[in-house]
Structures are given as structure tokens and as C-alpha cells.
C-alpha positions as a printed Julia matrix, in Angstrom:
427×3 Matrix{Float64}:
   0.0     0.0     0.0
   2.81    2.41    0.85
   4.55    1.59   -2.42
   1.46    2.1    -4.59
   0.32    5.18   -2.71
   3.74    6.76   -3.22
   3.86    5.86   -6.91
   0.29    7.07   -7.41
   0.97   10.43   -5.76
   4.08   10.87   -7.91
   2.15   10.02  -11.09
  -0.67   12.45  -10.27
   1.73   15.41  -10.0
   1.8    15.99  -13.73
   3.48   19.38  -13.58
   6.61   17.94  -11.95
   7.32   15.12  -14.37
   7.81   14.67  -18.08
   5.57   12.23  -19.94
   8.5     9.86  -20.51
   9.36    9.75  -16.81
   5.71    9.18  -15.94
   5.48    6.25  -18.35
   8.64    4.7   -16.86
   7.26    5.15  -13.34
   3.9     3.65  -14.31
   5.59    0.67  -15.96
   7.72    0.14  -12.88
   4.65    0.25  -10.64
   2.66   -2.21  -12.75
   5.59   -4.62  -13.12
   6.23   -4.58   -9.36
   2.59   -5.46   -8.62
   2.42   -8.1   -11.35
   5.72   -9.64  -10.21
   4.44  -10.18   -6.68
   1.21  -11.69   -7.97
   3.16  -13.86  -10.39
   5.58  -15.08   -7.72
   2.96  -16.1    -5.18
   0.3   -17.37   -7.53
   2.13  -18.79  -10.55
   5.62  -19.85   -9.38
   4.64  -23.51   -8.86
   2.7   -23.55  -12.15
   5.8   -22.26  -13.94
   8.14  -24.75  -12.2
   5.79  -27.66  -12.95
   5.67  -26.84  -16.67
   9.45  -26.29  -16.9
  10.0   -29.65  -15.21
   7.63  -31.28  -17.69
   9.24  -29.68  -20.75
  12.88  -30.12  -19.76
  12.6   -33.32  -17.77
  13.98  -31.62  -14.65
  12.92  -32.21  -11.06
  12.99  -28.76   -9.44
  11.13  -28.62   -6.14
   7.86  -26.7    -5.84
   7.71  -23.7    -3.5
   4.22  -24.44   -2.06
   3.7   -20.76   -1.25
   0.66  -19.65    0.72
  -1.37  -17.12   -1.24
  -1.55  -13.75    0.55
  -5.2   -13.06    1.31
  -7.01  -11.43   -1.65
  -3.8   -10.79   -3.64
  -5.59  -11.2    -6.99
  -8.19   -8.59   -6.06
  -6.02   -5.96   -4.43
  -3.42   -6.26   -7.23
  -6.0    -5.39   -9.9
  -7.41   -2.67   -7.66
  -4.05   -0.95   -7.17
  -2.94   -1.35  -10.8
  -6.15    0.47  -11.8
  -5.28    3.22   -9.29
  -1.81    3.64  -10.81
  -3.15    3.81  -14.38
  -5.78    6.38  -13.37
  -3.12    8.41  -11.57
  -1.04    8.37  -14.76
  -4.07    9.63  -16.69
  -4.6    12.43  -14.16
  -7.95   11.02  -13.04
  -7.18   10.7    -9.31
  -7.34   13.24   -6.53
  -4.81   13.41   -3.72
  -6.43   11.67   -0.75
  -4.62   11.0     2.52
  -2.95    7.66    3.11
  -5.54    6.48    5.65
  -8.33    6.77    3.08
  -6.15    5.02    0.5
  -5.44    2.18    2.94
  -9.15    1.9     3.63
  -9.82    1.77   -0.12
  -7.42   -1.16   -0.57
  -8.28   -3.17    2.56
 -11.99   -2.45    3.02
 -12.94   -5.85    4.4
 -16.46   -6.47    2.95
 -15.2    -6.64   -0.65
 -11.54   -7.48   -0.17
 -11.7   -11.28   -0.39
 -14.12  -11.88   -3.25
 -14.93   -8.52   -4.78
 -16.5    -6.58   -6.28
 -13.24   -5.1    -7.65
 -13.79   -1.48   -6.71
 -12.58    1.67   -8.4
 -10.92    4.49   -6.48
 -13.28    7.09   -7.98
 -16.34    5.34   -6.52
 -14.81    4.48   -3.12
 -12.3     7.07   -1.9
 -14.74   10.02   -1.97
 -17.09    7.94    0.21
 -14.36    7.34    2.78
 -13.49   11.03    2.82
 -17.11   12.15    3.22
 -17.83   13.3     6.78
 -21.57   12.61    6.42
 -20.8     8.88    6.04
 -19.38    8.72    9.56
 -22.77    8.78   11.29
 -25.35    6.0    11.69
 -28.0     5.84    8.99
 -30.71    3.41    9.95
 -32.21    3.05    6.44
 -28.8     1.88    5.2
 -28.5    -0.53    8.13
 -31.94   -1.98    7.36
 -31.2    -2.48    3.65
 -27.71   -3.77    4.46
 -29.02   -6.45    6.81
 -31.68   -7.42    4.25
 -29.11   -7.87    1.46
 -26.62   -9.59    3.79
 -29.25  -12.13    4.91
 -30.08  -13.05    1.31
 -26.37  -13.45    0.5
 -25.7   -15.61    3.54
 -28.65  -17.87    2.66
 -27.41  -18.18   -0.95
 -23.96  -19.21    0.2
 -24.62  -21.47    3.18
 -27.87  -23.17    2.15
 -27.99  -23.16   -1.65
 -24.37  -23.06   -2.83
 -23.08  -25.47   -0.18
 -25.85  -27.95   -1.01
 -24.96  -27.96   -4.72
 -21.29  -28.24   -3.69
 -21.89  -31.77   -2.33
 -22.92  -33.14   -5.74
 -20.4   -31.1    -7.73
 -17.52  -32.28   -5.52
 -18.68  -35.91   -5.66
 -18.85  -35.84   -9.46
 -15.64  -33.94  -10.18
 -13.35  -35.19   -7.42
 -14.55  -38.6    -6.23
 -16.5   -40.5    -8.9
 -14.21  -42.66  -11.09
 -16.63  -42.32  -14.01
 -20.04  -40.81  -14.73
 -22.92  -41.85  -16.93
 -24.92  -39.21  -18.8
 -27.42  -38.1   -16.13
 -24.75  -38.08  -13.4
 -22.44  -35.98  -15.58
 -25.14  -33.4   -16.34
 -26.15  -33.26  -12.67
 -22.47  -32.74  -11.78
 -21.96  -29.9   -14.26
 -25.25  -28.18  -13.45
 -24.58  -28.51   -9.71
 -21.3   -26.65  -10.14
 -22.94  -24.06  -12.42
 -25.41  -23.23   -9.65
 -22.89  -23.65   -6.83
 -20.58  -21.09   -8.41
 -23.39  -18.62   -9.04
 -24.91  -18.8    -5.56
 -21.5   -18.91   -3.87
 -20.04  -15.9    -5.67
 -23.21  -13.8    -5.89
 -23.92  -14.69   -2.26
 -20.53  -13.37   -1.15
 -21.05  -10.25   -3.25
 -24.45   -9.69   -1.61
 -22.84  -10.05    1.82
 -20.13   -7.57    0.82
 -22.67   -5.01   -0.42
 -24.84   -5.53    2.67
 -21.95   -5.27    5.14
 -20.63   -2.14    3.42
 -24.02   -0.45    3.73
 -23.79   -0.82    7.51
 -20.94    1.72    7.23
 -22.79    3.91    4.67
 -20.51    2.68    1.86
 -22.15    1.72   -1.43
 -20.3    -0.94   -3.41
 -20.93   -1.3    -7.16
 -23.3    -3.89   -8.61
 -21.39   -7.06   -9.48
 -24.13   -9.46  -10.64
 -27.23   -8.75  -12.67
 -28.92  -12.11  -13.32
 -26.14  -13.45  -15.6
 -27.92  -16.73  -16.32
 -30.71  -14.76  -18.0
 -28.25  -13.71  -20.72
 -29.2   -14.47  -24.34
 -25.67  -14.17  -25.75
 -22.11  -14.36  -24.45
 -21.57  -10.59  -24.56
 -24.75  -10.12  -22.52
 -23.45  -12.7   -20.03
 -20.2   -10.79  -19.46
 -22.14   -7.58  -18.95
 -24.01   -9.33  -16.14
 -21.43  -11.71  -14.56
 -18.69  -10.32  -12.25
 -19.38   -6.87  -13.71
 -16.46   -5.18  -11.98
 -13.96   -7.71  -13.37
 -15.38   -7.22  -16.86
 -15.02   -3.47  -16.37
 -11.39   -3.82  -15.3
 -10.5    -6.1   -18.22
 -12.18   -3.74  -20.68
 -10.72   -0.47  -19.34
  -7.21   -1.6   -18.41
  -6.44   -4.4   -20.87
  -8.76   -4.41  -23.89
  -8.79   -0.64  -24.55
  -5.02   -0.14  -23.94
  -4.38   -2.97  -26.42
  -6.26   -0.93  -29.0
  -9.84   -2.06  -28.4
 -11.84   -1.94  -31.62
 -10.02    1.06  -33.06
  -7.36   -0.76  -35.1
  -9.27   -2.91  -37.53
 -11.48   -5.97  -37.24
  -8.77   -8.64  -37.03
  -6.83   -6.66  -34.43
 -10.09   -6.35  -32.46
 -10.47  -10.15  -32.46
  -6.88  -10.5   -31.26
  -7.46   -7.98  -28.48
 -10.6    -9.81  -27.37
  -8.77  -13.14  -27.27
  -5.83  -11.65  -25.34
  -8.2   -10.07  -22.81
 -10.03  -13.31  -22.13
  -6.83  -15.34  -21.92
  -5.56  -12.91  -19.28
  -8.91  -13.13  -17.51
  -8.69  -16.92  -17.56
  -5.18  -17.21  -16.14
  -5.99  -14.52  -13.53
  -8.57  -16.87  -12.06
  -6.07  -19.64  -11.46
  -2.66  -21.09  -12.26
  -3.64  -23.93  -14.56
  -4.14  -24.85  -18.2
  -7.82  -25.51  -17.57
  -8.31  -21.85  -16.6
  -6.42  -20.7   -19.68
  -8.54  -22.96  -21.9
 -11.71  -21.65  -20.22
 -10.58  -18.11  -21.09
  -9.8   -19.23  -24.65
 -13.3   -20.71  -25.09
 -14.98  -17.52  -23.89
 -12.7   -15.42  -26.08
 -13.65  -17.53  -29.09
 -17.33  -17.23  -28.19
 -17.07  -13.42  -27.99
 -15.33  -13.32  -31.4
 -17.97  -15.6   -32.96
 -20.74  -13.48  -31.43
 -19.17  -10.34  -32.88
 -18.96  -11.88  -36.36
 -22.5   -13.27  -36.03
 -23.83   -9.81  -35.05
 -22.07   -8.11  -37.98
 -23.59  -10.57  -40.44
 -27.0    -9.74  -38.97
 -28.23  -13.18  -37.94
 -30.69  -13.38  -35.04
 -31.99  -16.32  -33.05
 -35.29  -16.66  -31.21
 -34.82  -15.43  -27.65
 -35.52  -18.81  -26.04
 -33.13  -20.63  -28.36
 -30.48  -17.93  -27.83
 -30.83  -18.3   -24.05
 -30.67  -22.11  -24.28
 -27.45  -22.05  -26.33
 -25.85  -19.4   -24.12
 -26.72  -21.15  -20.86
 -25.46  -24.51  -22.07
 -22.24  -23.02  -23.41
 -21.62  -21.42  -20.01
 -22.48  -24.66  -18.21
 -20.11  -26.7   -20.41
 -17.22  -24.24  -20.11
 -17.58  -24.14  -16.31
 -16.45  -27.79  -16.42
 -12.92  -26.64  -17.33
 -13.11  -23.87  -14.73
 -13.94  -26.38  -11.97
 -11.78  -29.37  -12.95
  -8.58  -29.71  -10.93
  -6.95  -31.66  -13.74
  -7.59  -32.03  -17.46
  -8.66  -35.65  -16.94
 -11.4   -34.54  -14.52
 -12.84  -32.25  -17.2
 -12.72  -35.01  -19.8
 -14.43  -37.42  -17.4
 -17.39  -35.08  -16.92
 -17.63  -34.03  -20.58
 -17.4   -37.57  -21.92
 -20.17  -38.57  -19.52
 -22.33  -35.64  -20.65
 -22.09  -36.45  -24.36
 -21.22  -40.12  -24.7
 -22.09  -41.75  -21.4
 -24.73  -44.42  -20.99
 -28.26  -43.21  -20.23
 -29.37  -44.65  -16.88
 -32.86  -43.92  -15.53
 -34.65  -44.89  -12.29
 -35.72  -48.54  -12.16
 -39.34  -47.55  -11.42
 -39.52  -45.97  -14.9
 -38.61  -49.23  -16.68
 -42.13  -50.55  -17.07
 -43.33  -47.31  -18.66
 -40.37  -46.49  -20.9
 -38.85  -49.84  -21.9
 -41.26  -50.35  -24.8
 -40.51  -46.84  -26.11
 -36.74  -46.66  -25.63
 -35.79  -50.3   -26.01
 -32.26  -51.4   -25.15
 -30.72  -47.93  -25.5
 -31.44  -47.15  -21.84
 -30.35  -48.84  -18.62
 -32.4   -48.8   -15.43
 -31.2   -48.88  -11.86
 -29.69  -46.63   -9.18
 -29.27  -43.74  -11.57
 -27.25  -41.27   -9.43
 -25.06  -43.73   -7.54
 -21.68  -42.21   -8.46
 -22.56  -38.85   -6.89
 -24.32  -40.37   -3.86
 -27.65  -38.68   -4.32
 -31.2   -39.38   -5.41
 -34.2   -37.97   -7.27
 -34.59  -34.93   -5.01
 -31.35  -33.53   -6.49
 -33.26  -32.96   -9.73
 -35.76  -30.84   -7.8
 -32.89  -28.74   -6.46
 -31.57  -28.21   -9.99
 -35.0   -27.21  -11.3
 -35.46  -24.87   -8.34
 -32.01  -23.35   -8.93
 -32.83  -22.78  -12.59
 -36.14  -21.16  -11.65
 -34.46  -18.81   -9.16
 -31.71  -17.59  -11.51
 -33.86  -17.3   -14.64
 -37.31  -16.22  -13.4
 -37.08  -14.51  -10.0
 -35.85  -10.99   -9.28
 -32.2   -10.73   -8.26
 -30.99   -9.22   -4.99
 -30.39   -5.8    -6.5
 -33.98   -5.68   -7.79
 -35.3    -6.79   -4.4
 -33.22   -4.12   -2.65
 -34.64   -1.42   -4.92
 -38.16   -2.47   -3.89
 -37.16   -2.73   -0.22
 -39.65   -1.41    2.33
 -38.81   -1.56    6.06
 -41.97   -3.29    7.25
 -42.84   -6.34    9.35
 -42.97   -8.78    6.41
 -39.57   -7.72    5.11
 -38.1    -8.09    8.59
 -39.59  -11.58    8.95
 -38.37  -12.62    5.49
 -34.8   -11.47    6.16
 -34.82  -12.9     9.71
 -35.95  -16.35    8.56
 -33.28  -16.48    5.85
 -30.6   -15.32    8.28
 -31.58  -17.76   11.05
 -31.78  -20.75    8.68
 -28.35  -19.88    7.26
 -26.81  -19.14   10.66
 -28.05  -22.46   12.04
 -26.1   -24.24    9.28
 -22.79  -22.43    9.76
 -21.3   -25.37   11.65
 -21.29  -27.48    8.47
 -18.25  -27.76    6.21
 -18.34  -24.83    3.79
 -16.21  -24.48    0.67
 -15.12  -20.94   -0.23
 -14.65  -21.15   -4.0
 -12.89  -17.82   -4.51
 -10.22  -18.65   -1.93
  -8.38  -20.26   -4.84
  -8.47  -17.13   -6.98
């Protein structure tokens, strides 16, 4: 923080430095931040790949990731770039430290911008209790806690069983595994974001919207305007546009899009599966751009169906610890045997013949029919119901709202003793 604050202050004093010196200082600041992130997060990934390529046996470092290093690195790099552009004001160090370490959003985002946070910390009026903010904050926090502890952690059981424990999966098990992770990730990450926004409101601080019903998206560009909005904003403003954006010809634009998504993929984790996930989304964005230029349009329902399934399939690479785990799930989804409940045999055997097997149809992920109800309910929530931001805008501090939030909070709080997986700890 001291380093970046000092560099930022120096960059903002435009009258005292030439443009060349400023560019050197900015480069030095960015490289220093990226080097620390690279050392802690990617050193073992680099050593592993060098060992594989050269046949060496160098020992891994097994470094512990400093808490939230991915998030506060992006946050401070954005501050340095904005200081270089002359878009920052000179705030005192205490406000800057608060901006970097503000605990509600530090661990899992949203990735905040200095222009939307530092004026709030400096504002004297925000240092008094505001009961309407406390009421809305507790309401949003309760919804987020329920999402994380009850919904996400329930889906986590089936996702973990399918990805990490099952030796192989037939078709239904594989689809249940992938969909369970698709919903686990959404409710886990959006739940943490809700808790961050709610906790911040207790201190009169308004964090930016980070999720806007992303699984309602009807194309991949729409998805990235709704999913992890602050990350998309960072990648656009500090990587895509500096690379040239769409100002240097169509093919250069496609290259810039691919580079941006590859960087976004590897930022999420040190592994080839993350890089491939970024590559797939980059390709999808390029295809969408070409498709839009040609002028083709799909029916809204079909467009949603294709988009949702593309996202669900690509999450397989995002979740898989190893390439083989991804292949196990994908091969089950598209070439696995179709196994249905034994009680359906009498009804369906004459229609489907020998192409279907009957028996304990979800054995490999240790679950039963009620899992399908959870998946249908999860789909209904993310596609049909209002999101937390929409509920907060309609918020009224009355008895029913208090009961609703209290019930969600108490149910979630009563389950806090269970094992809970924090997905974004890895990122």
C-alpha cells in the first residue's frame, strides 16, 4: 500500500514530471505489482511446466497465497493507471489504505474503483449512523448468507462428488455434476457479493453492482455484462482498450478480445484448464461479434438455451482440478450411458428399447431424485425470479420484510457449523 500510494501520488503530480518519466514510473509500478502476484500465484505452475518440458525435477515452493492478492493487485494497478491519466485526486494515506483493505469486498470482490470508493471514505456525512442503510444492508446480507450457506453449499456436495470422487459418470450423473457446479458457483459468488454489499451499507458505503442475473443472458456478450461486472469493467478499461480495443481494424479487435479473455482466464487460477476456459470464452465473444455483424438473429428462447449450455459446459474446465477430470465429466455428458430410475422401466422400456439402462441412476454422486428438484429450483431462481439488486430497490422496512430477512438469516446461521467451501479462496 505504501509503495502504490507513493507511486500514485508521484504520477498524479503531472506538472513535476515529463511524460517519458511518468510512463517509466507507471511501468515500474505495474511490473512490481504483477511480479508479486506472479511469484505467489504462478511460481509452482511455472516450475511444474518447466519440469515437464525439460525433464527436470525442481522442487515446488508451495507458497501460501496472501489473502485477496488477486483482487487488491487489480485494484491498485487500476489506481496507478488512473493516476497516470490524471484522473485521481490526492487523498490522505488512511483513506487510500481503507480503499485497498476495506474488508467487505476485499476477499471476493467486487473489484472497486478508487473514484467510486475514496470520496465515500473522505465524506464526513458517512461517519454517522444511517438506519435506512442498516436496514437495507441487513436485508441484502441475509439473502447473501442464505445463498452461500444453504444453496451453494448444497450444490457443492454433488459437484464435488462428481468432479473429485466419482471414477466415471454416466450421462445423467455428468449433467447433474456440471449443473450442480454451475449453480454452486453462481450462488456462492453472488452470495458473497451480496454479503459484501450488505456489510458495506452498515458503514454507509455503497459498493458497485457485481451481478445482474447473468444466467438470463441471451448471448455471451450479454453474459459478461451481467457476470462479475467489476472484473469485466477492469478487463475492458485496463487491458482491452489499452491494447487498441476496436479502433485498429477488425482482425486486431479479435486478437485484443482473445488476449483479454486469456488474461482473464489465467488470472482466475494457475492452470491450463483456466487458460482454456478463457480461450473458449474469447472464441465465443469473437464468434458473437462476427455473427452480429452478419446480422443473424436467433429466437430469444433458443439464444438463451445455447448461451446457458455453453456457459455450463465451459464451467467444467473452470472447476476441474486436472484435465482428466474435465474429460471425465464431458465424456459422460455427451457419450455416457443413459441410466434412468428402475421404477420408470415398465413405462419407458417399450418406447426406448435397449438404448437405456435402469437402476440406481445417481449412484456415483451419492444422491437421489430430489437432487433434480434442487436443480429445477435453482434454474427457476436464476432465470425467473428478481435478483438481490432488484429486491433491494423495492425494499420497504416493514414487518414482512423483517420476517423474510430474519428467517433467511436464522436458517443460514443455524447451518454455519457445516463444512463450507469458499470457491474464490483459490483465486
